[in-house]
C-alpha positions as CSV (number, residue, x, y, z in Angstrom):
1,M,3.0,22.2,-21.1
2,S,-0.8,22.0,-20.0
3,S,-1.9,20.8,-17.1
4,F,-4.0,17.9,-18.7
5,L,-0.8,16.9,-21.0
6,H,1.4,16.8,-17.8
7,C,-0.9,14.2,-16.0
8,I,-1.0,12.1,-19.2
9,Y,3.1,12.0,-18.9
10,C,3.2,11.7,-15.3
11,F,1.0,8.8,-15.4
12,V,2.0,6.9,-18.5
13,G,2.8,3.4,-17.5
14,D,1.8,3.4,-13.8
15,L,-0.3,0.2,-13.4
16,P,-3.8,0.8,-11.4
17,L,-4.2,-0.2,-8.4
18,C,-4.9,-3.9,-7.8
19,N,-8.3,-4.9,-6.4
20,E,-7.2,-7.0,-3.2
21,A,-5.9,-3.9,-2.6
22,R,-8.1,-1.7,-3.4
23,K,-11.1,-4.2,-1.5
24,R,-8.6,-4.0,1.6
25,L,-8.4,-0.3,1.5
26,R,-12.2,0.2,1.5
27,R,-12.8,-2.3,4.3
28,I,-10.1,-0.6,6.8
29,K,-11.4,2.9,5.4
30,A,-13.8,4.1,8.4
31,R,-10.7,3.1,10.6
32,V,-8.0,4.6,8.7
33,I,-10.0,8.2,8.3
34,D,-10.1,8.3,12.1
35,L,-6.5,7.5,12.7
36,L,-4.9,9.5,9.4
37,D,-3.3,12.9,9.9
38,T,-3.5,14.7,6.5
39,G,-1.5,17.3,7.3
40,N,0.4,19.6,4.4
41,R,3.7,17.6,4.8
42,L,1.4,14.4,3.1
43,L,-0.5,16.2,0.6
44,A,2.7,18.0,-0.1
45,Y,4.6,15.0,-0.5
46,L,1.9,13.1,-2.6
47,Y,1.6,16.3,-4.7
48,Q,5.4,16.5,-5.4
49,E,5.2,12.7,-6.4
50,H,2.4,13.4,-8.8
51,V,-0.1,10.7,-6.8
52,I,-2.6,13.7,-6.5
53,G,-3.3,16.4,-9.1
54,D,-3.6,19.8,-9.0
55,T,-7.4,20.0,-8.6
56,D,-7.5,17.5,-5.9
57,Y,-4.3,18.8,-3.9
58,H,-6.3,22.3,-3.7
59,C,-9.7,20.7,-2.5
60,L,-7.6,18.9,0.0
61,L,-5.9,22.0,1.2
62,T,-8.8,24.2,1.6
63,E,-10.9,21.4,3.4
64,S,-10.8,22.4,7.2
65,S,-12.3,19.0,9.0
66,M,-9.7,16.3,9.0
67,T,-12.0,13.4,8.9
68,I,-13.2,14.7,5.5
69,R,-9.7,15.4,4.1
70,S,-8.6,12.2,5.0
71,A,-11.8,10.6,3.1
72,M,-11.1,12.4,0.3
73,L,-7.2,11.6,0.1
74,I,-8.4,7.8,0.7
75,D,-11.1,8.2,-2.3
76,V,-8.0,9.9,-4.1
77,I,-5.8,6.8,-3.5
78,L,-8.3,4.0,-4.3
79,R,-8.7,5.9,-7.7
80,G,-5.0,5.6,-8.5
81,S,-2.3,3.7,-9.4
82,E,0.1,1.1,-7.6
83,R,3.1,3.8,-7.4
84,G,0.1,5.9,-6.3
85,F,-0.5,3.8,-3.2
86,A,3.4,3.1,-2.7
87,C,4.0,6.4,-2.3
88,F,1.2,6.8,0.1
89,C,2.6,4.0,2.1
90,D,6.2,5.3,1.9
91,C,5.2,8.7,3.3
92,L,3.2,7.3,6.0
93,G,6.1,4.9,7.1
94,S,8.6,7.8,7.0
95,D,6.5,9.5,9.6
96,V,6.8,8.2,13.3
97,N,3.5,8.7,14.5
98,Q,1.8,7.3,11.3
99,A,4.0,4.6,10.7
100,Y,1.9,1.9,12.5
101,L,-0.9,2.4,9.8
102,V,1.5,1.0,6.8
103,P,1.0,-3.1,8.1
104,C,-2.5,-2.5,8.4
105,L,-2.8,-1.1,4.3
106,Q,-0.3,-3.8,3.0
107,R,-1.4,-6.7,5.3
108,G,-2.7,-9.2,2.1
109,N,1.2,-8.8,0.4
110,D,2.1,-9.7,3.8
111,V,0.2,-12.6,4.3
112,A,0.6,-14.2,0.8
113,N,4.7,-13.8,1.8
114,I,4.0,-15.5,5.3
115,I,2.0,-18.1,3.1
116,F,4.7,-18.6,0.3
117,I,7.3,-18.9,3.1
118,L,5.6,-21.5,5.0
119,I,5.1,-23.7,1.8
120,L,8.5,-23.5,0.9
121,F,9.7,-24.2,4.3
122,S,7.6,-27.5,4.6
123,S,8.8,-28.4,1.4
124,F,12.1,-28.4,2.5
125,F,11.6,-30.1,5.8
126,I,9.9,-33.0,4.0
127,V,12.4,-33.2,1.5
128,I,15.1,-33.4,4.4
129,F,12.9,-35.7,7.0
130,S,12.4,-38.0,3.5
131,T,16.4,-38.1,3.1
132,Y,16.9,-39.1,6.6
133,W,14.0,-41.5,6.5
134,F,15.5,-43.0,3.5
135,C,18.9,-43.2,4.7
136,S,18.3,-45.0,8.1
137,W,16.4,-47.2,6.3
138,W,19.0,-48.1,3.9
139,K,21.6,-48.7,6.8
140,A,18.9,-50.8,8.7
């Protein structure tokens, strides 16, 4: 199978990276570039999972500067899909030395989940409080 057809086959059905994640990654790119260790393990995993293609993989491997390699990898992730971003975060999360970067990358989703939980909890509290108030009023 040709490389072009293989890429189409691998990426069919992937959703593009959402704008929120793209904006967040662009905003923290400068900080992440300095902290990211783009060693062969990370690149090999992303290549194996078809997050990065042949050309990008070989360009990244030949780059000697870790900072430039990190910037190039972030650019590839920005052009990629939701699945690619998830694979990138999974690989960072499995590395003890880089796991601290994952919450920084996924912060937007966590904030949305926290807000949802707070709204749900406050609604539950209002129902309980109003029921208690109504029962105490009814007995009086």
